[in-house]
Z-matrix of the N, CA and C atoms (Angstrom, degrees):
N
C 1 1.449
C 2 1.476 1 112.61
N 3 1.248 2 117.38 1 130.67
C 4 1.472 3 124.33 2 -177.22
C 5 1.498 4 114.65 3 -122.68
N 6 1.242 5 118.34 4 137.60
C 7 1.448 6 121.50 5 -179.33
C 8 1.490 7 110.80 6 -106.42
N 9 1.343 8 114.68 7 18.96
C 10 1.493 9 123.11 8 175.97
C 11 1.566 10 113.81 9 64.00
N 12 1.266 11 115.18 10 18.05
C 13 1.547 12 121.86 11 171.28
C 14 1.531 13 106.02 12 -55.04
N 15 1.287 14 116.48 13 146.25
C 16 1.488 15 120.48 14 177.35
C 17 1.490 16 112.99 15 -55.81
N 18 1.300 17 122.68 16 -35.78
C 19 1.466 18 122.83 17 -178.87
C 20 1.514 19 113.51 18 -70.93
N 21 1.397 20 115.99 19 -16.65
C 22 1.405 21 120.32 20 177.38
C 23 1.573 22 109.76 21 -81.00
N 24 1.327 23 113.07 22 -14.33
C 25 1.470 24 114.35 23 179.10
C 26 1.519 25 105.63 24 -109.31
N 27 1.281 26 126.89 25 16.26
C 28 1.411 27 125.26 26 -179.37
C 29 1.460 28 114.20 27 -70.51
N 30 1.238 29 122.10 28 164.72
C 31 1.511 30 125.52 29 176.39
C 32 1.468 31 112.12 30 -54.09
N 33 1.362 32 114.96 31 -42.64
C 34 1.466 33 119.79 32 -177.84
C 35 1.533 34 108.39 33 -64.88
N 36 1.355 35 116.09 34 -47.49
C 37 1.489 36 117.36 35 -178.25
C 38 1.568 37 113.39 36 -64.41
N 39 1.345 38 113.17 37 -33.91
C 40 1.481 39 115.41 38 177.53
C 41 1.556 40 111.59 39 -69.01
N 42 1.373 41 112.79 40 -38.86
C 43 1.455 42 117.52 41 176.85
C 44 1.516 43 112.38 42 -61.92
N 45 1.328 44 116.32 43 -42.15
C 46 1.480 45 122.75 44 177.29
C 47 1.499 46 108.47 45 -55.23
N 48 1.474 47 112.82 46 -55.89
C 49 1.469 48 113.02 47 -179.08
C 50 1.489 49 116.61 48 -57.96
N 51 1.322 50 115.52 49 -37.68
C 52 1.544 51 119.19 50 -179.56
C 53 1.620 52 106.54 51 -64.88
N 54 1.251 53 120.48 52 -43.92
C 55 1.472 54 122.84 53 177.49
C 56 1.477 55 115.78 54 -68.99
N 57 1.281 56 118.82 55 -14.09
C 58 1.542 57 122.86 56 -175.33
C 59 1.451 58 114.29 57 -131.73
N 60 1.372 59 117.28 58 14.07
C 61 1.450 60 121.74 59 -177.00
C 62 1.529 61 114.21 60 -66.37
N 63 1.409 62 121.18 61 -19.78
C 64 1.332 63 124.14 62 176.43
C 65 1.565 64 114.74 63 -58.50
N 66 1.319 65 111.12 64 -29.47
C 67 1.527 66 117.93 65 -174.53
C 68 1.542 67 111.84 66 -125.28
N 69 1.441 68 115.77 67 -6.10
C 70 1.486 69 114.66 68 -173.46
C 71 1.520 70 105.90 69 -111.13
N 72 1.314 71 117.24 70 140.56
C 73 1.402 72 120.99 71 175.92
C 74 1.475 73 107.29 72 -124.42
N 75 1.387 74 119.82 73 136.62
C 76 1.582 75 118.06 74 -178.79
C 77 1.505 76 103.07 75 -103.28
N 78 1.362 77 112.14 76 136.02
C 79 1.425 78 125.13 77 171.69
C 80 1.514 79 104.45 78 -115.98
N 81 1.345 80 111.03 79 126.94
C 82 1.419 81 116.25 80 179.30
C 83 1.509 82 115.77 81 -100.94
N 84 1.338 83 117.09 82 133.55
C 85 1.399 84 122.66 83 173.64
C 86 1.452 85 112.20 84 -73.96
N 87 1.418 86 117.09 85 143.94
C 88 1.446 87 114.85 86 177.58
C 89 1.638 88 108.94 87 -61.99
N 90 1.296 89 113.70 88 148.65
C 91 1.476 90 117.56 89 178.98
C 92 1.524 91 113.41 90 -60.16
N 93 1.335 92 119.24 91 145.04
C 94 1.436 93 125.26 92 174.97
C 95 1.502 94 109.42 93 58.91
N 96 1.310 95 119.04 94 47.93
C 97 1.489 96 121.74 95 174.32
C 98 1.632 97 111.10 96 -138.16
N 99 1.361 98 113.35 97 67.88
C 100 1.444 99 111.73 98 -175.66
C 101 1.540 100 110.10 99 -69.70
N 102 1.239 101 117.66 100 -20.16
C 103 1.473 102 122.69 101 177.56
C 104 1.589 103 109.14 102 -63.22
N 105 1.270 104 122.88 103 -25.99
C 106 1.444 105 126.66 104 175.52
C 107 1.515 106 116.04 105 -94.97
N 108 1.256 107 117.86 106 4.83
C 109 1.432 108 122.86 107 -179.48
C 110 1.488 109 114.01 108 -107.14
N 111 1.330 110 121.22 109 105.96
C 112 1.457 111 123.38 110 -176.83
C 113 1.489 112 116.41 111 -57.59
N 114 1.339 113 115.75 112 -26.50
C 115 1.432 114 122.13 113 177.29
C 116 1.551 115 112.52 114 -64.21
N 117 1.348 116 112.83 115 -36.19
C 118 1.501 117 117.45 116 176.53
C 119 1.443 118 111.83 117 -63.89
N 120 1.395 119 121.09 118 -39.29
C 121 1.359 120 123.08 119 177.86
C 122 1.588 121 112.06 120 -61.34
N 123 1.337 122 118.40 121 -39.45
C 124 1.475 123 124.48 122 173.34
C 125 1.460 124 111.91 123 -60.79
N 126 1.377 125 117.13 124 -48.34
C 127 1.465 126 119.24 125 175.98
C 128 1.523 127 115.43 126 -57.92
N 129 1.381 128 112.69 127 -45.64
C 130 1.482 129 118.12 128 179.99
C 131 1.566 130 110.59 129 -60.90
N 132 1.281 131 119.95 130 -38.29
C 133 1.422 132 121.20 131 -180.00
C 134 1.485 133 111.47 132 -76.61
N 135 1.349 134 119.93 133 -31.48
C 136 1.435 135 120.77 134 171.87
C 137 1.537 136 112.30 135 -68.01
N 138 1.278 137 118.00 136 -39.36
C 139 1.543 138 122.17 137 173.74
C 140 1.460 139 108.51 138 -57.66
N 141 1.291 140 118.77 139 -53.84
C 142 1.503 141 126.94 140 -169.04
C 143 1.528 142 107.21 141 -63.62
N 144 1.349 143 113.53 142 -46.11
C 145 1.516 144 117.68 143 -171.51
C 146 1.418 145 115.20 144 -94.76
N 147 1.331 146 121.56 145 -7.65
C 148 1.491 147 120.98 146 -176.68
C 149 1.565 148 109.50 147 -139.84
N 150 1.299 149 117.79 148 -74.89
C 151 1.413 150 119.59 149 -163.01
C 152 1.616 151 115.92 150 -69.19
N 153 1.254 152 118.24 151 -23.20
C 154 1.418 153 118.80 152 -178.51
C 155 1.507 154 113.85 153 -94.17
N 156 1.353 155 117.19 154 -1.78
C 157 1.446 156 120.75 155 176.04
C 158 1.541 157 115.43 156 -116.59
N 159 1.283 158 110.86 157 8.68
C 160 1.491 159 117.10 158 -175.86
C 161 1.508 160 112.72 159 -142.01
N 162 1.402 161 117.43 160 147.92
C 163 1.478 162 116.07 161 168.65
C 164 1.503 163 107.69 162 -102.85
N 165 1.377 164 118.14 163 157.48
C 166 1.406 165 124.08 164 -178.83
C 167 1.587 166 110.26 165 -124.21
N 168 1.286 167 108.11 166 135.06
C 169 1.527 168 116.35 167 -175.35
C 170 1.549 169 111.63 168 -56.98
N 171 1.415 170 113.91 169 -39.90
C 172 1.423 171 118.36 170 179.88
C 173 1.461 172 109.63 171 -163.62
N 174 1.363 173 113.43 172 176.28
C 175 1.495 174 120.19 173 -177.03
C 176 1.626 175 110.50 174 -55.48
N 177 1.337 176 114.96 175 -45.41
C 178 1.429 177 122.22 176 -178.21
C 179 1.543 178 112.20 177 -55.24
N 180 1.415 179 114.07 178 -42.66
C 181 1.434 180 118.26 179 -179.64
C 182 1.498 181 109.77 180 -74.19
N 183 1.288 182 121.18 181 -33.09
C 184 1.508 183 123.86 182 175.47
C 185 1.495 184 106.21 183 -62.97
N 186 1.333 185 119.35 184 -49.14
C 187 1.466 186 117.09 185 -176.43
C 188 1.454 187 113.03 186 -66.66
N 189 1.242 188 121.11 187 -32.39
C 190 1.601 189 127.33 188 175.55
C 191 1.453 190 106.31 189 -65.76
N 192 1.281 191 122.41 190 -41.99
C 193 1.508 192 120.49 191 -173.47
C 194 1.486 193 107.72 192 -81.25
N 195 1.367 194 121.29 193 -29.32
C 196 1.460 195 122.02 194 172.61
C 197 1.460 196 107.51 195 -65.09
N 198 1.321 197 120.95 196 -54.36
C 199 1.545 198 122.82 197 176.55
C 200 1.542 199 113.39 198 -46.80
N 201 1.361 200 114.83 199 -44.62
C 202 1.456 201 122.01 200 179.64
C 203 1.505 202 111.77 201 -62.36
N 204 1.369 203 113.97 202 -48.53
C 205 1.419 204 120.90 203 -174.73
C 206 1.564 205 106.45 204 -65.86
N 207 1.292 206 119.18 205 -49.56
C 208 1.485 207 118.85 206 -177.18
C 209 1.607 208 114.57 207 -66.70
N 210 1.409 209 115.52 208 -26.66
C 211 1.369 210 118.71 209 173.94
C 212 1.471 211 112.47 210 -65.93
N 213 1.327 212 116.86 211 -42.55
C 214 1.480 213 121.09 212 -172.62
C 215 1.552 214 115.45 213 -92.60
N 216 1.318 215 112.75 214 -18.80
C 217 1.523 216 115.57 215 -176.45
C 218 1.489 217 109.24 216 -86.13
N 219 1.330 218 116.02 217 138.09
C 220 1.420 219 123.84 218 175.43
C 221 1.614 220 109.10 219 -103.57
N 222 1.269 221 120.28 220 109.83
C 223 1.432 222 124.21 221 177.91
C 224 1.558 223 107.88 222 -77.81
N 225 1.385 224 112.82 223 118.35
C 226 1.547 225 115.99 224 -177.10
C 227 1.434 226 109.42 225 -107.65
N 228 1.206 227 126.23 226 90.33
C 229 1.372 228 133.67 227 171.38
C 230 1.496 229 117.68 228 -143.37
N 231 1.198 230 122.17 229 145.94
C 232 1.465 231 128.60 230 -173.10
C 233 1.548 232 103.60 231 -81.72
N 234 1.341 233 115.77 232 121.46
C 235 1.555 234 118.84 233 171.65
C 236 1.584 235 110.98 234 -63.91
N 237 1.313 236 116.55 235 -29.48
C 238 1.450 237 117.81 236 179.92
C 239 1.502 238 113.45 237 -59.75
N 240 1.323 239 117.27 238 -24.27
C 241 1.487 240 118.47 239 178.67
C 242 1.499 241 112.38 240 -65.86
N 243 1.337 242 114.37 241 -19.75
C 244 1.372 243 115.61 242 -175.87
C 245 1.620 244 119.52 243 -100.14
N 246 1.364 245 106.72 244 1.58
C 247 1.502 246 115.33 245 -178.39
C 248 1.568 247 110.44 246 -98.46
N 249 1.254 248 115.07 247 137.85
C 250 1.399 249 119.63 248 175.92
C 251 1.538 250 109.51 249 -91.39
N 252 1.362 251 116.02 250 122.83
C 253 1.487 252 119.57 251 -174.48
C 254 1.557 253 107.27 252 -94.92
């Protein structure tokens, strides 16, 4: 699922798709609809519970804490809310 962010259209992303297109299907979210993008829900939760309430010594520490948060946190939202029927 792609929300049309610039990094989803990067050369590296296009190469990944080309190398995996036999099993990978891209579904595009409508433009300007963060409420339909489950990734936005995950980022919002991460900001509210981690990054907006804490300072990080450096990028390495930030990455470590993000990995730890995402490993332990269970995101509870229904994917069906994001699909257009």
